[in-house]
N, C-alpha and C positions, 0 to 999 in steps of 0.2 A: 504494500500500500504506500502511495506517495503522499507525504504530508509536509507542510511547511516546517522547515527546520528551525524551531524555536528552542529556547533554553531548556524547557521541560523535555521535549522530544530527545534532545541531545543527552540529557543526564539520566533519563529514565532507565535505560538498560544497565547502566553502571550502578545506580543507587538501589534498584529493585530487581536484580537478576532472577531471584527465585520466584518472586511474584509474577514477573513477566513470563517466565517459562511456564509456570502453572496455568496462567490465564490463556496463553496461546494454545497450550495443549487442550484446554477445555473449550476453545473456540470463542472466548470472550475478548472484547477489546480491553486492553489493560488500562488505558488512561481514563475512560469514563468510570470504570470501577473504582479507580483510585480517587477520582473527584467525589464520588458518592461517599467514600470512606472519609475524605477530608471534611465534607459537609456534616456527616454524623459526629465528627470530633469537634464541630463548632468552628471550623476554619471559615472565615468570611472570604468569599471569592468575588472580588470586584471586577469591573470590566478590564482593567489593566492586567490583573493577574490571570483572568480568563483567557486573554489573548496570548499569554505566555505559557499557559498549561494545556489549553485545549488543542487537540490535533486538528489542523485545518487542512482538509483534503485538497490536493492540487494535482494537476497533470503535467505532462512534459512541456506544455506551452508556457508554463510559468517561467521557464528559463529565458524566454525572449522578452519578458516584461522588464522595461528599464525605467518606467515612471508610473506614478499613480496620478491620474487626471480626473477632474470632475466629469460626471456623465454628460452634463450639458455641453462641455467642450468636445467630447468624443462625438456626440450626435451632430453638433454643428459641423465638425470636420467631415463626417460621413455624408451629410446632406450637401455640403459644398462640392465634395468630390463627385457625388451623383449628378449634380447640376452640370458640372464641367463635362462629364462623360456624355450626358444627354445632349448638350450643346454641340459637342464634337460629332456625335451621331447625326444630329440634325444637319450639320454642315455637309457631311458626307452624302446624306440623302438628297439635299437640295442641289448639290453639284452634279450628281450623277442621275439626272432625270431619265426615265425610261423613254426611248424613242420608238414611236410606233410608225 
């Protein structure tokens, strides 16, 4: 499974080797089980801690991401690129009129 390589993911196998091996053999996800255990012990998990301990599933495409941009900017760029392509297509169509 591919997950974001945060502090918790890096340290979990070293700090909890027996727990990890047991959970994997039982077919359970180690980290959610450990989070439940932490909550039972009264550990408060805020948003910052959650982002550092929760496994965030990612795929191979994550390797090509080099910046985080607002969705508004991404949509704006996509629409502008679409308009450019449509205008180019329109120019091609108007230049090459069918001759009957």
